[in-house]
C-alpha positions in Angstrom: -2.4 -53.1 -8.5 -2.4 -56.4 -7.2 0.1 -57.3 -4.4 3.5 -58.9 -5.4 2.9 -61.7 -2.9 -0.1 -62.6 -5.1 1.7 -63.2 -8.1 2.6 -67.1 -7.5 -1.2 -67.8 -7.4 -1.8 -66.0 -10.4 0.6 -67.8 -12.1 -0.6 -71.2 -11.0 -4.0 -69.9 -11.8 -3.1 -68.7 -15.4 -1.8 -72.3 -15.8 -5.2 -74.0 -14.9 -7.3 -71.5 -16.6 -5.2 -72.5 -20.0 -5.3 -76.3 -19.3 -9.2 -76.0 -18.9 -9.5 -74.4 -22.4 -8.5 -77.4 -24.0 -11.9 -78.6 -23.7 -13.5 -75.4 -23.4 -17.1 -76.0 -21.6 -20.3 -74.1 -22.2 -19.3 -72.6 -25.5 -16.0 -70.6 -24.5 -13.9 -70.0 -27.3 -10.5 -71.2 -27.1 -7.9 -68.4 -27.3 -5.3 -68.6 -29.9 -2.3 -66.7 -30.5 -3.3 -63.2 -31.7 -7.2 -64.0 -31.6 -9.4 -62.0 -28.8 -11.4 -64.4 -26.9 -15.1 -64.2 -26.9 -16.8 -63.1 -23.6 -17.8 -66.1 -21.3 -21.0 -67.6 -22.2 -23.8 -67.9 -19.5 -24.8 -71.3 -18.6 -27.8 -73.2 -19.9 -29.3 -76.0 -17.7 -32.1 -77.4 -19.7 -33.2 -80.2 -20.1 -31.9 -81.0 -16.8 -33.0 -78.9 -13.7 -30.3 -77.4 -10.8 -30.6 -77.3 -7.4 -28.2 -74.4 -6.0 -27.3 -73.6 -2.2 -28.2 -69.9 -1.5 -28.4 -68.0 1.7 -31.2 -65.4 1.4 -33.4 -63.8 4.5 -32.9 -63.1 8.3 -29.4 -64.6 8.7 -28.1 -61.4 7.0 -29.7 -59.1 9.5 -29.2 -58.3 13.0 -30.4 -61.0 15.3 -31.5 -60.3 19.0 -28.1 -59.5 20.1 -28.0 -61.8 23.2 -29.2 -65.1 21.2 -27.9 -65.4 17.8 -30.5 -67.9 16.7 -33.7 -65.5 16.6 -34.2 -62.7 14.2 -34.3 -59.1 15.4 -37.0 -56.4 15.6 -37.6 -53.5 13.2 -36.0 -55.1 10.1 -37.0 -54.6 6.4 -34.9 -54.3 3.3 -35.1 -55.2 -0.2 -32.6 -55.9 -2.7 -32.0 -57.5 -6.3 -30.6 -60.8 -7.2 -29.7 -61.6 -10.5 -30.1 -64.7 -12.7 -28.9 -65.1 -16.0 -31.4 -65.0 -19.0 -31.4 -68.5 -19.8 -33.3 -69.0 -16.4 -37.2 -69.9 -16.8 -38.3 -70.3 -13.2 -37.0 -71.0 -9.6 -38.5 -72.6 -6.8 -37.2 -71.5 -3.3 -36.6 -73.6 -0.5 -36.8 -72.8 3.1 -35.7 -74.2 6.5 -36.8 -74.0 10.1 -39.4 -70.9 9.3 -41.0 -69.6 12.4 -42.0 -65.8 12.3 -44.9 -63.9 13.5 -47.9 -64.4 11.1 -48.4 -61.5 8.8 -46.0 -59.3 10.2 -42.6 -60.9 9.9 -42.2 -62.3 6.3 -39.7 -63.2 3.8 -40.4 -62.2 0.3 -39.7 -62.9 -3.3 -41.0 -60.2 -6.0 -41.1 -61.9 -9.5 -42.8 -61.6 -12.8 -46.6 -62.1 -11.9 -46.4 -60.4 -8.4 -44.7 -60.8 -4.6 -44.7 -64.1 -3.0 -44.8 -63.7 0.9 -43.9 -66.3 3.4 -44.9 -65.8 7.0 -45.9 -67.9 10.2 -44.9 -71.4 11.5 -44.2 -73.1 8.2 -41.4 -75.4 9.5 -39.3 -76.4 6.2 -40.4 -76.6 2.5 -40.6 -74.7 -0.7 -42.5 -72.2 -2.9 -43.9 -73.0 -6.3 -41.9 -71.9 -9.2 -41.8 -68.2 -9.6 -40.8 -66.5 -13.2 -37.8 -63.7 -13.1 -38.8 -60.1 -13.8 -38.1 -59.2 -17.2 -36.3 -56.2 -18.5 -36.7 -54.4 -21.6 -35.6 -54.0 -24.4 -35.2 -57.7 -24.8 -37.8 -58.9 -22.4 -35.5 -61.5 -21.0 -35.8 -62.6 -17.5 -33.0 -61.2 -15.7 -33.5 -60.9 -11.7 -36.0 -61.2 -8.6 -36.4 -58.7 -5.6 -36.0 -60.4 -2.5 -36.8 -58.9 1.1 -36.9 -59.6 4.7 -39.0 -57.7 7.2 -39.9 -58.0 10.9 -42.1 -55.3 12.8 -41.5 -54.0 16.4 -43.3 -56.3 18.5 -43.8 -60.3 18.7 -41.1 -62.9 17.2 -41.7 -66.0 16.0 -43.3 -69.1 18.4 -39.7 -70.9 17.8 -36.3 -69.3 17.5 -35.6 -69.1 13.7 -33.9 -67.2 11.1 -36.5 -67.4 8.3 -34.3 -67.7 4.9 -34.2 -69.6 1.7 -31.5 -72.2 1.8 -31.5 -73.3 -1.8 -33.1 -72.8 -5.0 -34.5 -75.0 -7.8 -33.8 -73.7 -11.1 -35.2 -74.6 -14.6 -34.1 -73.1 -17.8 -35.5 -72.3 -21.1 -35.3 -74.8 -24.0 -33.6 -72.3 -26.5 -30.5 -70.5 -24.8 -30.6 -66.7 -25.1 -27.0 -65.1 -25.9 -24.9 -64.0 -23.3 -25.6 -60.0 -22.3 -25.2 -57.7 -19.5 -28.0 -57.0 -17.0 -29.4 -53.7 -15.8 -26.7 -51.6 -14.4 -26.0 -51.8 -10.7 -25.9 -48.8 -8.2 -23.1 -47.7 -6.1 -22.8 -48.8 -2.3 -25.6 -50.6 -2.5 -26.1 -54.5 -2.1 -26.7 -56.6 -5.6 -27.0 -60.5 -5.1 -26.5 -63.1 -7.8 -27.0 -67.0 -8.6 -24.4 -68.9 -10.5 -25.7 -72.3 -11.5 -22.4 -74.2 -12.7 -18.8 -73.8 -13.1 -18.3 -71.6 -16.2 -21.5 -69.7 -15.7 -21.3 -65.9 -15.8 -23.3 -62.7 -14.8 -22.5 -59.4 -16.6 -23.5 -56.0 -15.2 -22.2 -52.5 -15.1 -21.9 -49.6 -12.7 -21.3 -45.9 -13.0 -18.4 -44.6 -11.0 -18.9 -41.3 -10.2 -16.5 -38.3 -10.5 -13.8 -37.5 -7.9 -14.2 -40.9 -6.2 -12.3 -44.2 -5.7 -14.1 -47.5 -6.3 -13.2 -51.1 -5.2 -15.5 -54.1 -6.0 -16.2 -56.9 -3.4 -17.5 -60.3 -4.4 -18.8 -62.1 -1.3 -19.6 -65.8 -1.7 -22.5 -66.5 0.7 -23.3 -70.3 0.1 -22.4 -72.8 -2.6 -21.3 -76.2 -3.6 -18.4 -77.8 -3.6 -16.3 -77.0 -0.6 -13.7 -75.4 -2.6 -16.3 -73.0 -4.2 -14.5 -70.5 -6.7 -15.9 -67.4 -8.1 -13.6 -64.8 -10.1 -14.4 -61.1 -10.9 -13.6 -59.2 -13.7 -14.0 -55.3 -15.0 -13.3 -53.1 -17.6 -13.9 -49.4 -18.8 -13.9 -50.3 -22.5 -15.3 -54.2 -23.0 -18.9 -54.6 -21.9 -18.4 -58.5 -21.3 -14.8 -58.7 -19.9 -13.2 -62.0 -19.8 -9.7 -63.5 -19.6 -8.6 -62.0 -23.1 -10.3 -58.5 -22.3 -10.3 -56.7 -19.1 -8.5 -54.2 -16.9 -8.8 -55.9 -13.7 -9.3 -59.3 -12.7 -9.0 -61.3 -9.4 -9.3 -64.9 -10.2 -7.2 -66.4 -7.2 -7.8 -70.0 -6.4 -9.8 -70.9 -3.2 -7.1 -71.7 -0.8 -9.2 -72.3 2.3 -12.1 -74.7 1.2 -14.3 -72.4 2.8 -16.1 -69.1 1.6 -13.3 -66.6 3.1 -11.3 -67.3 -0.2 -14.3 -68.4 -2.6 -15.0 -64.7 -3.6 -12.8 -61.6 -4.8 -12.0 -58.1 -4.8 -10.7 -55.3 -7.1 -9.4 -51.9 -6.2 -10.2 -49.9 -9.4 -8.6 -46.6 -8.4 -9.6 -43.0 -8.7 -11.3 -41.3 -11.4 -11.7 -37.5 -12.1 -14.4 -37.8 -14.6 -17.3 -40.2 -14.3 -16.9 -43.5 -16.0 -18.7 -46.5 -16.8 -16.9 -49.9 -15.3 -18.2 -53.2 -16.8 -18.2 -56.1 -14.4 -18.3 -60.0 -14.8 -18.7 -62.5 -12.0 -18.0 -65.9 -13.1 -17.9 -69.2 -11.5 -14.4 -71.1 -11.9 -15.8 -73.9 -9.8 -19.3 -74.7 -8.8 -22.7 -73.2 -8.1 -23.6 -70.8 -5.5 -24.9 -67.4 -4.3 -22.8 -64.3 -4.4 -23.2 -60.7 -3.1 -21.6 -57.9 -5.2 -21.0 -54.3 -4.0 -19.4 -51.3 -5.9 -17.9 -49.4 -2.9 -17.3 -45.7 -3.8 -15.7 -43.4 -1.4 -14.8 -39.5 -2.1 -11.2 -38.8 -2.9 -11.4 -35.1 -1.3 -12.6 -36.6 2.0 -12.6 -40.1 2.7 -10.0 -41.7 0.7 -6.9 -41.1 3.0 -4.0 -43.3 4.7 -3.9 -44.5 8.0 -0.6 -44.0 10.3 -0.2 -46.5 13.0 2.5 -45.6 15.5 4.4 -48.5 17.1 6.8 -47.2 19.7 9.8 -49.3 20.6 9.3 -52.2 18.1 11.3 -51.8 14.9 11.0 -54.0 12.0 7.3 -54.8 13.2 6.4 -56.9 10.1 9.0 -59.5 11.4 7.6 -60.1 14.6 5.7 -63.4 15.3 2.7 -61.7 15.9 2.2 -59.5 13.0 0.4 -61.6 10.6 -2.5 -61.7 13.1 -2.3 -58.2 14.2 -2.2 -57.2 10.5 -5.1 -59.2 10.0 -7.0 -57.4 12.7 -6.0 -53.9 11.4 -6.9 -54.7 7.6 -10.2 -56.4 9.0 -11.2 -53.4 11.1 -11.0 -51.3 7.9 -13.0 -53.6 5.7 -15.7 -53.2 8.8 -15.5 -49.8 8.6 -16.1 -49.3 5.0 -19.2 -51.8 5.6 -20.4 -49.8 8.5 -20.3 -46.5 6.3 -21.5 -48.2 3.2 -18.5 -48.0 1.2 -17.9 -44.3 2.3 -14.3 -44.5 4.2 -11.7 -46.0 2.6 -8.1 -46.2 3.9 -6.1 -46.8 1.1 -3.0 -47.4 2.7 -1.7 -48.3 6.4 1.5 -46.7 7.3 3.5 -48.4 10.3 5.7 -45.7 11.6 8.4 -47.0 14.1 8.8 -44.6 16.9 11.9 -44.8 19.1 10.9 -44.9 22.7 7.7 -44.8 24.2 5.7 -42.4 22.3 5.4 -40.2 25.2 2.4 -41.6 26.6 0.0 -44.4 25.6 -1.8 -42.4 22.8 1.9 -41.6 21.1 1.0 -37.9 21.9 4.7 -37.3 21.0 4.5 -38.8 17.6 3.2 -37.1 14.5 1.9 -38.0 12.3 -0.2 -41.0 14.3 -3.8 -41.7 13.8 -3.4 -45.2 16.1 -0.9 -45.8 18.7 0.3 -49.3 19.3 0.7 -48.6 23.0 4.3 -49.4 24.5 4.6 -51.7 27.2 6.0 -49.2 29.4 2.3 -48.1 30.0 -0.2 -49.9 32.3 -2.9 -51.5 29.9 -0.9 -51.7 26.9 -3.4 -54.4 25.8 -6.1 -52.3 25.9 -8.1 -50.3 23.3 -9.6 -46.8 23.4 -10.2 -43.5 21.6 -9.4 -40.3 23.3 -9.0 -36.8 21.7 -8.7 -37.6 17.9 -6.2 -40.8 18.5 -6.9 -44.4 18.9 -4.8 -46.4 21.0 -4.4 -50.5 20.2 -2.7 -53.4 22.0 1.0 -53.8 21.8 2.1 -56.4 19.3 3.2 -58.5 22.1 -0.3 -59.0 23.3 -1.2 -62.7 22.5 -3.6 -64.7 25.0 -3.7 -61.6 27.2 -6.5 -59.2 28.8 -8.5 -57.3 27.4 -7.7 -57.6 23.9 -5.3 -59.9 22.3 -4.1 -60.6 18.7 -4.8 -64.2 18.7 -8.5 -63.2 18.2 -8.2 -60.9 14.9 -11.5 -61.3 13.9 -13.1 -59.9 17.1 -10.4 -57.4 17.5 -11.2 -55.9 14.1 -14.5 -54.9 15.8 -13.2 -53.4 18.4 -10.9 -51.5 16.2 -13.5 -50.5 13.9 -15.7 -49.3 16.8 -12.6 -47.2 18.2 -12.2 -45.8 14.6 -15.8 -44.6 14.1 -15.2 -42.7 17.7 -12.3 -41.2 16.2 -13.7 -40.0 12.7 -17.5 -38.8 13.7 -17.4 -38.6 17.5 -20.0 -41.3 17.9 -21.0 -42.1 21.3 -21.1 -45.3 22.8 -24.3 -47.2 22.9 -23.9 -49.3 26.4 -22.7 -48.2 29.7 -21.1 -50.5 32.6 -23.9 -51.4 34.9 -26.5 -50.2 32.6 -26.1 -52.9 29.9 -26.7 -52.2 26.0 -29.7 -50.2 24.5 -28.5 -50.5 20.8 -27.1 -54.5 20.9 -27.0 -54.4 17.1 -25.0 -51.4 16.7 -21.2 -51.5 16.3 -21.0 -48.7 19.0 -22.2 -51.2 21.5 -19.5 -53.0 23.3 -16.6 -54.9 21.9 -17.3 -58.7 20.8 -21.0 -58.3 20.2 -20.3 -59.2 16.6 -22.3 -56.4 15.0 -21.5 -54.6 12.2 -23.4 -51.3 11.4 -24.9 -48.1 13.1 -28.5 -47.5 14.6 -30.7 -45.6 12.7 -33.7 -43.4 14.3 -36.4 -46.6 14.1 -34.2 -48.8 16.2 -32.1 -46.6 18.4 -32.2 -47.6 22.0 -35.0 -50.3 21.1 -33.3 -53.6 21.9 -31.6 -53.7 25.7 -31.4 -57.0 26.9 -34.3 -58.4 29.0 -35.0 -56.5 32.2 -32.2 -53.7 31.0 -33.6 -49.9 30.8 -31.5 -47.1 29.1 -30.4 -45.0 31.9 -32.0 -41.5 32.1 -29.1 -39.6 31.1 -28.8 -41.5 27.8 -30.2 -39.8 24.7 -32.5 -42.1 23.1 -33.8 -39.5 20.8 -34.0 -40.6 16.9 -31.6 -37.9 16.1 -28.8 -39.2 18.3 -28.7 -42.3 16.3 -25.5 -43.1 14.4 -26.6 -42.5 11.4 -28.7 -39.2 12.0 -25.4 -38.0 13.6 -23.5 -38.6 10.2 -26.0 -37.4 8.1 -26.5 -34.0 10.1 -22.6 -33.4 10.4 -20.8 -35.4 7.8 -23.0 -35.9 4.7 -20.9 -34.1 2.5 -17.9 -36.6 3.0 -20.4 -39.5 1.8 -21.2 -40.3 -1.7 -24.6 -42.0 -0.5 -26.2 -42.2 2.8 -29.1 -44.9 3.6 -32.4 -43.7 4.1 -32.8 -42.6 7.5 -36.5 -43.4 7.8 -36.8 -46.8 6.4 -36.4 -49.8 8.8 -33.0 -51.2 8.4 -29.4 -50.1 7.5 -28.2 -52.2 4.5 -26.8 -55.3 5.7 -23.2 -56.2 4.8 -22.7 -58.7 7.4 -19.8 -60.7 5.9 -17.3 -58.0 5.0 -14.5 -59.4 7.3 -14.7 -62.8 6.1 -13.4 -61.7 2.3 -9.9 -62.4 2.6 -9.5 -60.6 -1.0 -11.1 -57.4 0.3 -8.5 -57.5 3.6 -5.7 -57.7 1.3 -6.7 -54.4 -0.6 -5.5 -52.5 2.4 -1.9 -52.2 1.5 0.8 -51.6 4.2 4.0 -49.6 4.3 6.7 -49.5 6.7 8.6 -46.4 7.9 
């Protein structure tokens, strides 16, 4: 169920859609009273080619944590990028490309093989590459793109090798709009929408006894008010405005990517079910990331109790919007760090008279997080202890060490502490010794990282001159994912392969405002 506060935007958007259908572009059938509207029609760019902004490559992975303009070691991941079946060929354009020749490379797998880019290429582009075909129709549907860096030398110049745009040509005779191969849960799937009105359809199987929510992140595009919509149905293979069970079609209100995407909570299911998905451009052309995030209802779909001693009616406090963003943002980061497997469905804000007993609200039950009372020293701090997390008092604004005027940064701190609470994961830094897993969310606060270490990269990247202290466990089985896989795997729908290079990148989870808004808040 969408939040009531969004209903006004929904109504306004409904009017926009109705007016647009007076001259329905790209073959969309006008919905008349009593009629069922046809599915959206995928865009056909023939005879004119299109240039579409994208962001594919090293910018989606860990950088060297002490310098954000240089890619990091030990990265390797490949994922699909969908196009509609009217696309005949794509040329891929890159900027500022410098990598270790032959070893660190950006790749595109296509119909005829794999194109690898490596070395000091500067800026340029590939030849036209044909998408791979999918039976039984044998129409082009997708590429596989990938980034790999090994454990040694980096590029000759600081660089984040990536594709920044694509040049697309289409077939002379358009294909009918149809669904792609199904996507898989808790995996990354990308796509390109070529113009306003373009659509990509796919589907996913929601496993039994799970809760699923879909996130659609806009990664690049034009114009500034780029706007993608998300539709889902369990009955209609090609959902649209007239035939759907869920949709998020709120307008882009910020002229940036935070409100260009969408998110949908599809709820829980007892038995497995097929969910049909439509991703449509309401405005503009660009690149999206689609995920079907699935958590087991028996373990990982729980409310989060946040106690706030001495502050009644916290929702009326002037700092509450920033605090709410920090809490909701932490929960999207938590979901990203656990590959979609942990999903706090509801945040229950619990007023506690007095101080709560101590700075962890030990006298309050239930209480997972404690918004520490100002009666205690360091009430603007954050820490996990004995299964509880203390977070800054609502009054902490422009204060040290943590303050609500930076909800983006504070959300990382909260997610870090919650991973301590849920999985007893250790810190991966030590005062005086620096960081030995600089790319991990279990490193120190405000390092703007988002995932957990794996055996291949645990303790690998301390800053120059820093050596992990002797008492620190740098064995592979002490990495974050190894600990979770060994002790908590029954709580997870899927776990990443421990022996491949990279945990799956999902760097932009905080930036999707609608994903943050899926976490509902209640007040007691």
